[in-house]
N, C-alpha and C positions, 0 to 999 in steps of 0.2 A: 175556554177559560172563563168566559164571561157569563156562563149560565147561572152561577151562584152569586153573581154580583148584583147588588141593589144600587140604584141611583136615587138620591134624595136631595132636597134643598138643604144646604148647610144652615146650622143654627149657631148661636153664639159659642156654645161649648166646643165647636169644631175649629175655632180660630187658630189654635196652635197647629193643627193638622194642615189647615189651609196655608198658613204661613210657611211651613216646611216645604210644601209642594211648590209654592210660588218662588221661594228662595232657590229650590233645585232647578226650576225652569230658568230663572235668571242666570244661574251659574252655567247651565248647559248652553245658553245663548251667548256666554262670554261677558255678562254684565254683573257677575257676582260682586265685584268690589264697589259697584255703584247702586246696588239694591237698597232702596230707601224705605221699604215697607217694614213694619214691625207688627207684632201681635196686637199691641195696644191701638195702633192706627187702624188695623183691619177691624178690630172690635168696634171702635168708635164710628168708623165710616160705613161699616156694613151691617152693624147690628144695634146701632144706637137708635135714638128717637126718630131720626130721619135718614134711613139707610140710602146710601148712594150706589150700592151695587148689591147683586145677589150672587150666590155661588151654589153650584151643584157638586156633590161628592159622590164618587163611585166607590163602593166598599164590598169587600168579600169577607164576611165575618167582621172581625175587628181591624182588618187591614185596609187602609185607604189605598186605592189604586189610581185614582184620577180626580181631577177637579176642573171645573169651568167657572170663570168669573165673568159676569155680564151685567149690562144695565140698559135701560130704555134710551132710545134716541128718537129724533123726529127728522124726517127728510122733507124739506119744503119742495124739492124737485118732484118727489113721488107723491107728496101730499098725504103721507101716511106715517104712522109710528113704526119703528123697527126695534131691533135689539142689536147691541154692539157687544161682540164677544171680545173681552179684553185679554183673557188668558185661557188656554186649554192645555192641561198638562196630564200626561199619563206616566206612571212609573215605568221604567224600562221593561219590566217583565210583563206589563199589560199592553204594550204596543203591538200593533198588527193583529189584534184579537177581536176587533169590531167595537171595542169599548169607546173609542173616540167618536164613532158615529152615534152610539147610544147616548153619550153625553150631549152631543149636539142636538139630538132629538129631544132630550129632556129640557134643554135650554129653550128650544122652539116652543115646546108645550107650555113651559112656565111663562114665557113671554106672551103667549096668547092671552094672558090675563089683561094686558094693556093693548091688545089688538095688533101685535107686531106682524107686519106684512113682509118683512125682509130681515135677513141677518147679515150684518157687516162685520168685518174683522180686518186686521192687518197681520200678515205673517212676516217674520224676520227673513230678509232676502237670502241669508246664508243657510236657512233651515230647509234644505231641499226635501227632506222627508215630509215636513209639514206642508210645503207648497204642493207636492205631489198628492198628498192626502186630500187637501182641499180641492184641487183640480179634479180628482176622481169623483168628488161629491157634487161637482157642477159649479163650484165657485169660479168667478171670473174677475179679472182686474179691469179697471177703467183707466186707460192711459191719460185721460183728461184730468184725473185727480191725483194729487200728491199730498200725502199727510204732512202737515206742518204743526209746530207748537211753539209756544213761548213760555218761558219760566224764569225763575230767579229775579235778578235785577231788572231785566227787560219787562217782565210781567208787572213788577211793582211800578215801573215808570209808566207803563200803559194804564194801569189802574189809577194813577195820579192825574191823568188827563181829564180835564173837566170841560 
């Protein structure tokens, strides 16, 4: 299925396609009602004067089959830059076709621009298919690390500390 598929970096005119795929991913993971992205935000933050992320799209003709959203990061432990994969989504008909591996390869090649020496991601614990996919590719977890975040009121309070 993936022989006629091209993978390319997303451009601003792809925002609506990217939004639909990310919304579908959120819904599949059970987060549909809390999905906070919109096309305007994706446009502003990904394609504005200071982009905060990049995206790759996989297409067969005019049909979008997959997307990957990623951005640079730096590991002080490794002493090297890396790439963080925020989202990887394939349309159901494109799964188990090798396209996920191809999208990851495109991300790695694109991130070579800033010298990425590793790729990091987090997979939803209930997404057994994704976990098995990443494990087959050689991804491992580090039990010493646990993702944490702060947002909303607590983030505001933290920012007010001088």
